[in-house]
Biotite code that builds the C-alpha atoms (Angstrom):
import biotite.structure as struc

atoms = struc.array([
    struc.Atom([-104.314, -203.365, 173.609], chain_id="A", res_id=1, res_name="UNK", atom_name="CA", element="C"),
    struc.Atom([-103.842, -201.792, 177.436], chain_id="A", res_id=2, res_name="UNK", atom_name="CA", element="C"),
    struc.Atom([-100.078, -201.436, 177.066], chain_id="A", res_id=3, res_name="UNK", atom_name="CA", element="C"),
    struc.Atom([-100.701, -199.565, 173.658], chain_id="A", res_id=4, res_name="UNK", atom_name="CA", element="C"),
    struc.Atom([-103.004, -196.913, 174.800], chain_id="A", res_id=5, res_name="UNK", atom_name="CA", element="C"),
    struc.Atom([-100.104, -196.702, 177.853], chain_id="A", res_id=6, res_name="UNK", atom_name="CA", element="C"),
    struc.Atom([-97.803, -195.730, 175.577], chain_id="A", res_id=7, res_name="UNK", atom_name="CA", element="C"),
    struc.Atom([-99.467, -193.480, 173.657], chain_id="A", res_id=8, res_name="UNK", atom_name="CA", element="C"),
    struc.Atom([-100.700, -191.834, 176.624], chain_id="A", res_id=9, res_name="UNK", atom_name="CA", element="C"),
    struc.Atom([-96.669, -191.153, 177.706], chain_id="A", res_id=10, res_name="UNK", atom_name="CA", element="C"),
    struc.Atom([-95.845, -189.888, 174.116], chain_id="A", res_id=11, res_name="UNK", atom_name="CA", element="C"),
    struc.Atom([-98.752, -187.135, 174.360], chain_id="A", res_id=12, res_name="UNK", atom_name="CA", element="C"),
    struc.Atom([-97.434, -185.822, 177.773], chain_id="A", res_id=13, res_name="UNK", atom_name="CA", element="C"),
    struc.Atom([-93.538, -186.056, 176.484], chain_id="A", res_id=14, res_name="UNK", atom_name="CA", element="C"),
    struc.Atom([-93.232, -184.978, 172.840], chain_id="A", res_id=15, res_name="UNK", atom_name="CA", element="C"),
    struc.Atom([-90.725, -183.673, 170.784], chain_id="A", res_id=16, res_name="UNK", atom_name="CA", element="C"),
    struc.Atom([-91.045, -180.757, 168.364], chain_id="A", res_id=17, res_name="UNK", atom_name="CA", element="C"),
    struc.Atom([-89.991, -180.043, 165.028], chain_id="A", res_id=18, res_name="UNK", atom_name="CA", element="C"),
    struc.Atom([-87.111, -177.575, 165.666], chain_id="A", res_id=19, res_name="UNK", atom_name="CA", element="C"),
    struc.Atom([-86.064, -179.974, 168.190], chain_id="A", res_id=20, res_name="UNK", atom_name="CA", element="C"),
    struc.Atom([-87.110, -178.986, 171.476], chain_id="A", res_id=21, res_name="UNK", atom_name="CA", element="C"),
    struc.Atom([-88.865, -181.417, 173.909], chain_id="A", res_id=22, res_name="UNK", atom_name="CA", element="C"),
    struc.Atom([-92.847, -179.928, 175.092], chain_id="A", res_id=23, res_name="UNK", atom_name="CA", element="C"),
    struc.Atom([-94.042, -181.027, 178.717], chain_id="A", res_id=24, res_name="UNK", atom_name="CA", element="C"),
    struc.Atom([-97.372, -181.172, 177.260], chain_id="A", res_id=25, res_name="UNK", atom_name="CA", element="C"),
    struc.Atom([-100.783, -181.057, 179.179], chain_id="A", res_id=26, res_name="UNK", atom_name="CA", element="C"),
    struc.Atom([-104.014, -183.076, 177.923], chain_id="A", res_id=27, res_name="UNK", atom_name="CA", element="C"),
    struc.Atom([-106.211, -180.307, 179.380], chain_id="A", res_id=28, res_name="UNK", atom_name="CA", element="C"),
    struc.Atom([-104.205, -176.931, 178.176], chain_id="A", res_id=29, res_name="UNK", atom_name="CA", element="C"),
    struc.Atom([-104.090, -175.496, 174.712], chain_id="A", res_id=30, res_name="UNK", atom_name="CA", element="C"),
    struc.Atom([-100.758, -175.888, 172.750], chain_id="A", res_id=31, res_name="UNK", atom_name="CA", element="C"),
    struc.Atom([-99.959, -171.979, 173.177], chain_id="A", res_id=32, res_name="UNK", atom_name="CA", element="C"),
    struc.Atom([-99.406, -172.960, 177.072], chain_id="A", res_id=33, res_name="UNK", atom_name="CA", element="C"),
    struc.Atom([-97.345, -175.281, 176.918], chain_id="A", res_id=34, res_name="UNK", atom_name="CA", element="C"),
    struc.Atom([-93.679, -175.514, 178.093], chain_id="A", res_id=35, res_name="UNK", atom_name="CA", element="C"),
    struc.Atom([-90.560, -176.415, 176.872], chain_id="A", res_id=36, res_name="UNK", atom_name="CA", element="C"),
    struc.Atom([-87.592, -178.123, 178.473], chain_id="A", res_id=37, res_name="UNK", atom_name="CA", element="C"),
    struc.Atom([-85.402, -175.152, 177.499], chain_id="A", res_id=38, res_name="UNK", atom_name="CA", element="C"),
    struc.Atom([-88.360, -172.915, 179.440], chain_id="A", res_id=39, res_name="UNK", atom_name="CA", element="C"),
    struc.Atom([-88.233, -174.682, 182.460], chain_id="A", res_id=40, res_name="UNK", atom_name="CA", element="C"),
    struc.Atom([-84.417, -174.837, 182.792], chain_id="A", res_id=41, res_name="UNK", atom_name="CA", element="C"),
    struc.Atom([-84.336, -171.380, 182.569], chain_id="A", res_id=42, res_name="UNK", atom_name="CA", element="C"),
    struc.Atom([-86.771, -170.905, 185.041], chain_id="A", res_id=43, res_name="UNK", atom_name="CA", element="C"),
    struc.Atom([-85.137, -172.924, 187.762], chain_id="A", res_id=44, res_name="UNK", atom_name="CA", element="C"),
    struc.Atom([-81.658, -171.171, 186.901], chain_id="A", res_id=45, res_name="UNK", atom_name="CA", element="C"),
    struc.Atom([-83.302, -167.339, 187.196], chain_id="A", res_id=46, res_name="UNK", atom_name="CA", element="C"),
    struc.Atom([-84.953, -169.023, 190.860], chain_id="A", res_id=47, res_name="UNK", atom_name="CA", element="C"),
    struc.Atom([-81.800, -169.922, 191.921], chain_id="A", res_id=48, res_name="UNK", atom_name="CA", element="C"),
    struc.Atom([-80.226, -166.991, 190.952], chain_id="A", res_id=49, res_name="UNK", atom_name="CA", element="C"),
    struc.Atom([-82.410, -164.776, 193.207], chain_id="A", res_id=50, res_name="UNK", atom_name="CA", element="C"),
    struc.Atom([-82.260, -167.041, 196.278], chain_id="A", res_id=51, res_name="UNK", atom_name="CA", element="C"),
    struc.Atom([-78.589, -166.934, 196.267], chain_id="A", res_id=52, res_name="UNK", atom_name="CA", element="C"),
    struc.Atom([-78.380, -163.045, 195.693], chain_id="A", res_id=53, res_name="UNK", atom_name="CA", element="C"),
    struc.Atom([-80.676, -163.471, 198.565], chain_id="A", res_id=54, res_name="UNK", atom_name="CA", element="C"),
    struc.Atom([-78.513, -165.481, 200.568], chain_id="A", res_id=55, res_name="UNK", atom_name="CA", element="C"),
    struc.Atom([-75.295, -163.333, 200.385], chain_id="A", res_id=56, res_name="UNK", atom_name="CA", element="C"),
    struc.Atom([-77.218, -160.337, 201.616], chain_id="A", res_id=57, res_name="UNK", atom_name="CA", element="C"),
    struc.Atom([-78.281, -162.203, 204.380], chain_id="A", res_id=58, res_name="UNK", atom_name="CA", element="C"),
    struc.Atom([-74.399, -163.635, 205.099], chain_id="A", res_id=59, res_name="UNK", atom_name="CA", element="C"),
    struc.Atom([-73.236, -159.709, 204.929], chain_id="A", res_id=60, res_name="UNK", atom_name="CA", element="C"),
    struc.Atom([-75.239, -158.826, 207.520], chain_id="A", res_id=61, res_name="UNK", atom_name="CA", element="C"),
    struc.Atom([-74.489, -161.433, 209.616], chain_id="A", res_id=62, res_name="UNK", atom_name="CA", element="C"),
    struc.Atom([-70.879, -160.499, 209.057], chain_id="A", res_id=63, res_name="UNK", atom_name="CA", element="C"),
    struc.Atom([-72.053, -157.079, 210.058], chain_id="A", res_id=64, res_name="UNK", atom_name="CA", element="C"),
    struc.Atom([-73.057, -158.033, 213.092], chain_id="A", res_id=65, res_name="UNK", atom_name="CA", element="C"),
    struc.Atom([-70.870, -157.259, 216.606], chain_id="A", res_id=66, res_name="UNK", atom_name="CA", element="C"),
    struc.Atom([-69.207, -160.619, 217.900], chain_id="A", res_id=67, res_name="UNK", atom_name="CA", element="C"),
    struc.Atom([-71.311, -162.017, 221.133], chain_id="A", res_id=68, res_name="UNK", atom_name="CA", element="C"),
    struc.Atom([-70.268, -161.681, 224.458], chain_id="A", res_id=69, res_name="UNK", atom_name="CA", element="C"),
    struc.Atom([-67.322, -163.864, 225.474], chain_id="A", res_id=70, res_name="UNK", atom_name="CA", element="C"),
    struc.Atom([-66.743, -164.404, 221.646], chain_id="A", res_id=71, res_name="UNK", atom_name="CA", element="C"),
    struc.Atom([-62.822, -164.702, 220.489], chain_id="A", res_id=72, res_name="UNK", atom_name="CA", element="C"),
    struc.Atom([-61.266, -163.904, 217.332], chain_id="A", res_id=73, res_name="UNK", atom_name="CA", element="C"),
    struc.Atom([-60.396, -166.759, 215.261], chain_id="A", res_id=74, res_name="UNK", atom_name="CA", element="C"),
    struc.Atom([-57.395, -165.161, 213.173], chain_id="A", res_id=75, res_name="UNK", atom_name="CA", element="C"),
    struc.Atom([-54.540, -164.199, 216.206], chain_id="A", res_id=76, res_name="UNK", atom_name="CA", element="C"),
    struc.Atom([-50.811, -163.565, 216.114], chain_id="A", res_id=77, res_name="UNK", atom_name="CA", element="C"),
    struc.Atom([-48.247, -165.449, 218.237], chain_id="A", res_id=78, res_name="UNK", atom_name="CA", element="C"),
    struc.Atom([-44.699, -165.285, 218.982], chain_id="A", res_id=79, res_name="UNK", atom_name="CA", element="C"),
    struc.Atom([-43.395, -167.802, 218.504], chain_id="A", res_id=80, res_name="UNK", atom_name="CA", element="C"),
    struc.Atom([-39.417, -168.530, 218.504], chain_id="A", res_id=81, res_name="UNK", atom_name="CA", element="C"),
    struc.Atom([-38.769, -164.935, 217.668], chain_id="A", res_id=82, res_name="UNK", atom_name="CA", element="C"),
    struc.Atom([-40.859, -164.894, 215.044], chain_id="A", res_id=83, res_name="UNK", atom_name="CA", element="C"),
    struc.Atom([-44.591, -163.433, 214.205], chain_id="A", res_id=84, res_name="UNK", atom_name="CA", element="C"),
    struc.Atom([-46.768, -166.047, 213.315], chain_id="A", res_id=85, res_name="UNK", atom_name="CA", element="C"),
    struc.Atom([-50.664, -165.333, 211.966], chain_id="A", res_id=86, res_name="UNK", atom_name="CA", element="C"),
    struc.Atom([-52.987, -168.287, 213.073], chain_id="A", res_id=87, res_name="UNK", atom_name="CA", element="C"),
    struc.Atom([-56.140, -168.535, 212.284], chain_id="A", res_id=88, res_name="UNK", atom_name="CA", element="C"),
    struc.Atom([-57.579, -171.106, 215.528], chain_id="A", res_id=89, res_name="UNK", atom_name="CA", element="C"),
    struc.Atom([-60.591, -172.436, 217.436], chain_id="A", res_id=90, res_name="UNK", atom_name="CA", element="C"),
    struc.Atom([-61.686, -171.260, 220.862], chain_id="A", res_id=91, res_name="UNK", atom_name="CA", element="C"),
    struc.Atom([-61.118, -174.524, 221.942], chain_id="A", res_id=92, res_name="UNK", atom_name="CA", element="C"),
    struc.Atom([-57.527, -175.293, 220.592], chain_id="A", res_id=93, res_name="UNK", atom_name="CA", element="C"),
    struc.Atom([-54.724, -176.033, 222.367], chain_id="A", res_id=94, res_name="UNK", atom_name="CA", element="C"),
    struc.Atom([-51.182, -174.845, 221.812], chain_id="A", res_id=95, res_name="UNK", atom_name="CA", element="C"),
    struc.Atom([-49.621, -177.990, 221.078], chain_id="A", res_id=96, res_name="UNK", atom_name="CA", element="C"),
    struc.Atom([-52.127, -178.164, 218.616], chain_id="A", res_id=97, res_name="UNK", atom_name="CA", element="C"),
    struc.Atom([-51.941, -175.247, 216.934], chain_id="A", res_id=98, res_name="UNK", atom_name="CA", element="C"),
    struc.Atom([-47.700, -175.646, 216.785], chain_id="A", res_id=99, res_name="UNK", atom_name="CA", element="C"),
    struc.Atom([-47.617, -178.752, 214.973], chain_id="A", res_id=100, res_name="UNK", atom_name="CA", element="C"),
    struc.Atom([-50.628, -178.828, 212.922], chain_id="A", res_id=101, res_name="UNK", atom_name="CA", element="C"),
    struc.Atom([-51.226, -174.719, 212.254], chain_id="A", res_id=102, res_name="UNK", atom_name="CA", element="C"),
    struc.Atom([-47.530, -174.249, 212.246], chain_id="A", res_id=103, res_name="UNK", atom_name="CA", element="C"),
    struc.Atom([-45.167, -177.423, 211.328], chain_id="A", res_id=104, res_name="UNK", atom_name="CA", element="C"),
    struc.Atom([-43.454, -177.249, 214.059], chain_id="A", res_id=105, res_name="UNK", atom_name="CA", element="C"),
    struc.Atom([-43.771, -180.888, 215.040], chain_id="A", res_id=106, res_name="UNK", atom_name="CA", element="C"),
    struc.Atom([-40.599, -180.909, 217.346], chain_id="A", res_id=107, res_name="UNK", atom_name="CA", element="C"),
    struc.Atom([-43.309, -180.622, 220.043], chain_id="A", res_id=108, res_name="UNK", atom_name="CA", element="C"),
    struc.Atom([-44.456, -183.713, 220.959], chain_id="A", res_id=109, res_name="UNK", atom_name="CA", element="C"),
    struc.Atom([-47.452, -185.294, 221.670], chain_id="A", res_id=110, res_name="UNK", atom_name="CA", element="C"),
    struc.Atom([-47.660, -187.643, 224.530], chain_id="A", res_id=111, res_name="UNK", atom_name="CA", element="C"),
    struc.Atom([-50.392, -188.326, 226.990], chain_id="A", res_id=112, res_name="UNK", atom_name="CA", element="C"),
    struc.Atom([-52.115, -185.480, 226.041], chain_id="A", res_id=113, res_name="UNK", atom_name="CA", element="C"),
    struc.Atom([-53.253, -185.172, 229.653], chain_id="A", res_id=114, res_name="UNK", atom_name="CA", element="C"),
    struc.Atom([-50.478, -182.802, 230.911], chain_id="A", res_id=115, res_name="UNK", atom_name="CA", element="C"),
    struc.Atom([-48.853, -185.536, 232.502], chain_id="A", res_id=116, res_name="UNK", atom_name="CA", element="C"),
    struc.Atom([-45.448, -186.039, 230.590], chain_id="A", res_id=117, res_name="UNK", atom_name="CA", element="C"),
    struc.Atom([-44.391, -183.515, 229.848], chain_id="A", res_id=118, res_name="UNK", atom_name="CA", element="C"),
    struc.Atom([-43.693, -184.551, 226.080], chain_id="A", res_id=119, res_name="UNK", atom_name="CA", element="C"),
    struc.Atom([-45.395, -180.995, 224.583], chain_id="A", res_id=120, res_name="UNK", atom_name="CA", element="C"),
    struc.Atom([-43.304, -178.832, 226.831], chain_id="A", res_id=121, res_name="UNK", atom_name="CA", element="C"),
    struc.Atom([-42.714, -175.541, 225.388], chain_id="A", res_id=122, res_name="UNK", atom_name="CA", element="C"),
    struc.Atom([-41.116, -172.123, 227.259], chain_id="A", res_id=123, res_name="UNK", atom_name="CA", element="C"),
    struc.Atom([-43.862, -169.327, 227.154], chain_id="A", res_id=124, res_name="UNK", atom_name="CA", element="C"),
    struc.Atom([-42.013, -166.323, 228.361], chain_id="A", res_id=125, res_name="UNK", atom_name="CA", element="C"),
    struc.Atom([-39.105, -168.355, 230.017], chain_id="A", res_id=126, res_name="UNK", atom_name="CA", element="C"),
    struc.Atom([-41.287, -170.830, 231.680], chain_id="A", res_id=127, res_name="UNK", atom_name="CA", element="C"),
    struc.Atom([-42.143, -174.405, 231.405], chain_id="A", res_id=128, res_name="UNK", atom_name="CA", element="C"),
    struc.Atom([-45.398, -175.072, 230.408], chain_id="A", res_id=129, res_name="UNK", atom_name="CA", element="C"),
    struc.Atom([-47.259, -178.359, 229.208], chain_id="A", res_id=130, res_name="UNK", atom_name="CA", element="C"),
    struc.Atom([-48.409, -177.043, 225.757], chain_id="A", res_id=131, res_name="UNK", atom_name="CA", element="C"),
    struc.Atom([-51.131, -179.571, 225.994], chain_id="A", res_id=132, res_name="UNK", atom_name="CA", element="C"),
    struc.Atom([-53.228, -177.757, 228.855], chain_id="A", res_id=133, res_name="UNK", atom_name="CA", element="C"),
    struc.Atom([-52.668, -174.245, 227.409], chain_id="A", res_id=134, res_name="UNK", atom_name="CA", element="C"),
    struc.Atom([-55.386, -172.573, 225.093], chain_id="A", res_id=135, res_name="UNK", atom_name="CA", element="C"),
    struc.Atom([-53.594, -171.102, 222.218], chain_id="A", res_id=136, res_name="UNK", atom_name="CA", element="C"),
    struc.Atom([-56.250, -167.369, 222.789], chain_id="A", res_id=137, res_name="UNK", atom_name="CA", element="C"),
    struc.Atom([-54.250, -167.085, 226.023], chain_id="A", res_id=138, res_name="UNK", atom_name="CA", element="C"),
    struc.Atom([-50.760, -166.653, 225.063], chain_id="A", res_id=139, res_name="UNK", atom_name="CA", element="C"),
    struc.Atom([-51.449, -164.766, 221.996], chain_id="A", res_id=140, res_name="UNK", atom_name="CA", element="C"),
    struc.Atom([-48.998, -161.887, 223.967], chain_id="A", res_id=141, res_name="UNK", atom_name="CA", element="C"),
    struc.Atom([-46.368, -164.055, 225.306], chain_id="A", res_id=142, res_name="UNK", atom_name="CA", element="C"),
    struc.Atom([-43.455, -165.440, 224.148], chain_id="A", res_id=143, res_name="UNK", atom_name="CA", element="C"),
    struc.Atom([-42.915, -168.974, 222.694], chain_id="A", res_id=144, res_name="UNK", atom_name="CA", element="C"),
    struc.Atom([-40.208, -171.110, 222.207], chain_id="A", res_id=145, res_name="UNK", atom_name="CA", element="C"),
    struc.Atom([-40.280, -174.480, 220.959], chain_id="A", res_id=146, res_name="UNK", atom_name="CA", element="C"),
    struc.Atom([-37.062, -177.205, 220.486], chain_id="A", res_id=147, res_name="UNK", atom_name="CA", element="C"),
    struc.Atom([-37.071, -175.336, 216.586], chain_id="A", res_id=148, res_name="UNK", atom_name="CA", element="C"),
    struc.Atom([-35.887, -171.696, 218.646], chain_id="A", res_id=149, res_name="UNK", atom_name="CA", element="C"),
    struc.Atom([-33.121, -173.015, 221.274], chain_id="A", res_id=150, res_name="UNK", atom_name="CA", element="C"),
    struc.Atom([-30.538, -173.364, 218.092], chain_id="A", res_id=151, res_name="UNK", atom_name="CA", element="C"),
    struc.Atom([-29.155, -170.639, 216.630], chain_id="A", res_id=152, res_name="UNK", atom_name="CA", element="C"),
    struc.Atom([-29.941, -169.155, 212.930], chain_id="A", res_id=153, res_name="UNK", atom_name="CA", element="C"),
    struc.Atom([-26.284, -170.265, 212.047], chain_id="A", res_id=154, res_name="UNK", atom_name="CA", element="C"),
    struc.Atom([-27.961, -173.767, 213.428], chain_id="A", res_id=155, res_name="UNK", atom_name="CA", element="C"),
    struc.Atom([-25.270, -174.116, 216.359], chain_id="A", res_id=156, res_name="UNK", atom_name="CA", element="C"),
    struc.Atom([-27.010, -175.946, 219.136], chain_id="A", res_id=157, res_name="UNK", atom_name="CA", element="C"),
    struc.Atom([-27.846, -174.460, 222.351], chain_id="A", res_id=158, res_name="UNK", atom_name="CA", element="C"),
    struc.Atom([-25.308, -175.508, 225.020], chain_id="A", res_id=159, res_name="UNK", atom_name="CA", element="C"),
    struc.Atom([-27.945, -177.992, 226.741], chain_id="A", res_id=160, res_name="UNK", atom_name="CA", element="C"),
    struc.Atom([-28.428, -179.869, 223.229], chain_id="A", res_id=161, res_name="UNK", atom_name="CA", element="C"),
    struc.Atom([-24.876, -180.098, 222.876], chain_id="A", res_id=162, res_name="UNK", atom_name="CA", element="C"),
    struc.Atom([-24.623, -181.929, 226.419], chain_id="A", res_id=163, res_name="UNK", atom_name="CA", element="C"),
    struc.Atom([-27.312, -184.410, 225.083], chain_id="A", res_id=164, res_name="UNK", atom_name="CA", element="C"),
    struc.Atom([-24.538, -185.013, 221.779], chain_id="A", res_id=165, res_name="UNK", atom_name="CA", element="C"),
    struc.Atom([-22.030, -185.772, 224.333], chain_id="A", res_id=166, res_name="UNK", atom_name="CA", element="C"),
    struc.Atom([-23.251, -188.001, 226.317], chain_id="A", res_id=167, res_name="UNK", atom_name="CA", element="C"),
    struc.Atom([-25.448, -189.404, 224.224], chain_id="A", res_id=168, res_name="UNK", atom_name="CA", element="C"),
    struc.Atom([-28.085, -188.986, 226.618], chain_id="A", res_id=169, res_name="UNK", atom_name="CA", element="C"),
    struc.Atom([-31.652, -190.658, 224.706], chain_id="A", res_id=170, res_name="UNK", atom_name="CA", element="C"),
    struc.Atom([-32.419, -194.048, 223.412], chain_id="A", res_id=171, res_name="UNK", atom_name="CA", element="C"),
    struc.Atom([-35.866, -193.444, 221.024], chain_id="A", res_id=172, res_name="UNK", atom_name="CA", element="C"),
    struc.Atom([-35.656, -189.557, 222.222], chain_id="A", res_id=173, res_name="UNK", atom_name="CA", element="C"),
    struc.Atom([-39.161, -189.273, 221.357], chain_id="A", res_id=174, res_name="UNK", atom_name="CA", element="C"),
    struc.Atom([-39.630, -187.365, 224.770], chain_id="A", res_id=175, res_name="UNK", atom_name="CA", element="C"),
    struc.Atom([-36.166, -185.287, 224.216], chain_id="A", res_id=176, res_name="UNK", atom_name="CA", element="C"),
    struc.Atom([-37.627, -181.960, 223.186], chain_id="A", res_id=177, res_name="UNK", atom_name="CA", element="C"),
    struc.Atom([-39.967, -181.789, 226.389], chain_id="A", res_id=178, res_name="UNK", atom_name="CA", element="C"),
    struc.Atom([-36.723, -182.684, 228.568], chain_id="A", res_id=179, res_name="UNK", atom_name="CA", element="C"),
    struc.Atom([-34.395, -179.885, 226.929], chain_id="A", res_id=180, res_name="UNK", atom_name="CA", element="C"),
    struc.Atom([-37.263, -177.809, 226.953], chain_id="A", res_id=181, res_name="UNK", atom_name="CA", element="C"),
    struc.Atom([-37.881, -178.477, 230.565], chain_id="A", res_id=182, res_name="UNK", atom_name="CA", element="C"),
    struc.Atom([-34.429, -178.111, 231.851], chain_id="A", res_id=183, res_name="UNK", atom_name="CA", element="C"),
    struc.Atom([-33.615, -175.001, 230.022], chain_id="A", res_id=184, res_name="UNK", atom_name="CA", element="C"),
    struc.Atom([-36.267, -173.598, 231.624], chain_id="A", res_id=185, res_name="UNK", atom_name="CA", element="C"),
    struc.Atom([-35.228, -174.710, 235.453], chain_id="A", res_id=186, res_name="UNK", atom_name="CA", element="C"),
    struc.Atom([-31.475, -173.567, 234.429], chain_id="A", res_id=187, res_name="UNK", atom_name="CA", element="C"),
    struc.Atom([-32.650, -169.961, 233.766], chain_id="A", res_id=188, res_name="UNK", atom_name="CA", element="C"),
    struc.Atom([-33.339, -170.043, 237.339], chain_id="A", res_id=189, res_name="UNK", atom_name="CA", element="C"),
    struc.Atom([-30.754, -172.069, 238.710], chain_id="A", res_id=190, res_name="UNK", atom_name="CA", element="C"),
    struc.Atom([-27.692, -172.034, 236.239], chain_id="A", res_id=191, res_name="UNK", atom_name="CA", element="C"),
    struc.Atom([-25.599, -174.023, 238.372], chain_id="A", res_id=192, res_name="UNK", atom_name="CA", element="C"),
    struc.Atom([-27.732, -176.789, 239.842], chain_id="A", res_id=193, res_name="UNK", atom_name="CA", element="C"),
    struc.Atom([-26.410, -179.773, 241.764], chain_id="A", res_id=194, res_name="UNK", atom_name="CA", element="C"),
    struc.Atom([-27.800, -183.328, 240.047], chain_id="A", res_id=195, res_name="UNK", atom_name="CA", element="C"),
    struc.Atom([-30.882, -183.837, 242.886], chain_id="A", res_id=196, res_name="UNK", atom_name="CA", element="C"),
    struc.Atom([-31.893, -180.275, 241.976], chain_id="A", res_id=197, res_name="UNK", atom_name="CA", element="C"),
    struc.Atom([-31.827, -180.841, 238.298], chain_id="A", res_id=198, res_name="UNK", atom_name="CA", element="C"),
    struc.Atom([-33.572, -184.156, 239.044], chain_id="A", res_id=199, res_name="UNK", atom_name="CA", element="C"),
    struc.Atom([-35.898, -182.413, 240.749], chain_id="A", res_id=200, res_name="UNK", atom_name="CA", element="C"),
    struc.Atom([-36.606, -179.573, 238.708], chain_id="A", res_id=201, res_name="UNK", atom_name="CA", element="C"),
    struc.Atom([-37.063, -181.909, 235.256], chain_id="A", res_id=202, res_name="UNK", atom_name="CA", element="C"),
    struc.Atom([-38.960, -184.386, 237.382], chain_id="A", res_id=203, res_name="UNK", atom_name="CA", element="C"),
    struc.Atom([-42.695, -183.423, 235.681], chain_id="A", res_id=204, res_name="UNK", atom_name="CA", element="C"),
    struc.Atom([-41.119, -185.280, 232.103], chain_id="A", res_id=205, res_name="UNK", atom_name="CA", element="C"),
    struc.Atom([-41.868, -188.947, 231.763], chain_id="A", res_id=206, res_name="UNK", atom_name="CA", element="C"),
    struc.Atom([-39.437, -191.203, 229.976], chain_id="A", res_id=207, res_name="UNK", atom_name="CA", element="C"),
    struc.Atom([-41.327, -194.362, 228.075], chain_id="A", res_id=208, res_name="UNK", atom_name="CA", element="C"),
    struc.Atom([-37.322, -196.336, 228.092], chain_id="A", res_id=209, res_name="UNK", atom_name="CA", element="C"),
    struc.Atom([-36.974, -195.408, 231.278], chain_id="A", res_id=210, res_name="UNK", atom_name="CA", element="C"),
    struc.Atom([-33.268, -194.015, 230.974], chain_id="A", res_id=211, res_name="UNK", atom_name="CA", element="C"),
    struc.Atom([-32.951, -191.374, 233.111], chain_id="A", res_id=212, res_name="UNK", atom_name="CA", element="C"),
    struc.Atom([-29.995, -191.879, 234.347], chain_id="A", res_id=213, res_name="UNK", atom_name="CA", element="C"),
    struc.Atom([-28.410, -191.057, 231.433], chain_id="A", res_id=214, res_name="UNK", atom_name="CA", element="C"),
    struc.Atom([-30.741, -187.989, 229.948], chain_id="A", res_id=215, res_name="UNK", atom_name="CA", element="C"),
    struc.Atom([-29.881, -186.374, 233.859], chain_id="A", res_id=216, res_name="UNK", atom_name="CA", element="C"),
    struc.Atom([-26.605, -186.738, 233.288], chain_id="A", res_id=217, res_name="UNK", atom_name="CA", element="C"),
    struc.Atom([-26.694, -185.270, 229.234], chain_id="A", res_id=218, res_name="UNK", atom_name="CA", element="C"),
    struc.Atom([-28.858, -182.669, 231.060], chain_id="A", res_id=219, res_name="UNK", atom_name="CA", element="C"),
    struc.Atom([-26.064, -182.083, 233.483], chain_id="A", res_id=220, res_name="UNK", atom_name="CA", element="C"),
    struc.Atom([-23.495, -181.517, 230.672], chain_id="A", res_id=221, res_name="UNK", atom_name="CA", element="C"),
    struc.Atom([-25.550, -179.306, 229.045], chain_id="A", res_id=222, res_name="UNK", atom_name="CA", element="C"),
    struc.Atom([-25.675, -176.843, 232.436], chain_id="A", res_id=223, res_name="UNK", atom_name="CA", element="C"),
    struc.Atom([-22.305, -177.212, 232.184], chain_id="A", res_id=224, res_name="UNK", atom_name="CA", element="C"),
    struc.Atom([-21.721, -176.069, 229.108], chain_id="A", res_id=225, res_name="UNK", atom_name="CA", element="C"),
    struc.Atom([-24.171, -173.210, 229.290], chain_id="A", res_id=226, res_name="UNK", atom_name="CA", element="C"),
    struc.Atom([-22.214, -171.694, 231.985], chain_id="A", res_id=227, res_name="UNK", atom_name="CA", element="C"),
    struc.Atom([-19.232, -172.271, 230.114], chain_id="A", res_id=228, res_name="UNK", atom_name="CA", element="C"),
    struc.Atom([-20.922, -170.227, 227.214], chain_id="A", res_id=229, res_name="UNK", atom_name="CA", element="C"),
    struc.Atom([-22.110, -167.606, 229.133], chain_id="A", res_id=230, res_name="UNK", atom_name="CA", element="C"),
    struc.Atom([-18.983, -166.917, 230.399], chain_id="A", res_id=231, res_name="UNK", atom_name="CA", element="C"),
    struc.Atom([-16.969, -167.303, 227.817], chain_id="A", res_id=232, res_name="UNK", atom_name="CA", element="C"),
])
């Protein structure tokens, strides 16, 4: 008996109409004040539209405000390998992350990511830098060269790159891009180094295979190739 009354009450609260609409009924209200499910849905949609419109106007006002003191622009232009590259970067983003994951220049390696191994070395205004310790925003007015930018447009290798091929100077070659960039940068200030001078000049780069003698021989061959190319 109790269950029968409960079911009857539920049917009374939520029942269907002859035109196929479901009505939400309240025993204390008259039939004229009953709301259909369609009316409820329409009211919810209307309320959402008003809320969305006010949100859009609010965002527009925020965008119109001036940048806060100390803020930096996220969309910047970088000069990479002779090309102007437009890129969206975070304030704390390092150059190696931008080069690899925003510009697709994966020749620049991430080794220690603590400015110790030199695998991420690139040239900034012809000076070797660890790109893992350089914020991208600080080099927007600089000339950046990565390992991809050493060869000529026709595919001719840089003389130092050719030296590596001539001497087969690396084992796994993960560290090779960093060594090449450091050597190219060093040869700009000392084009005719002794073996000891070149060893000191690229001593900021580490090789996990510890094949330093062959690497240094390859770099010396590259220096020789570069001198010949400059006097050809």
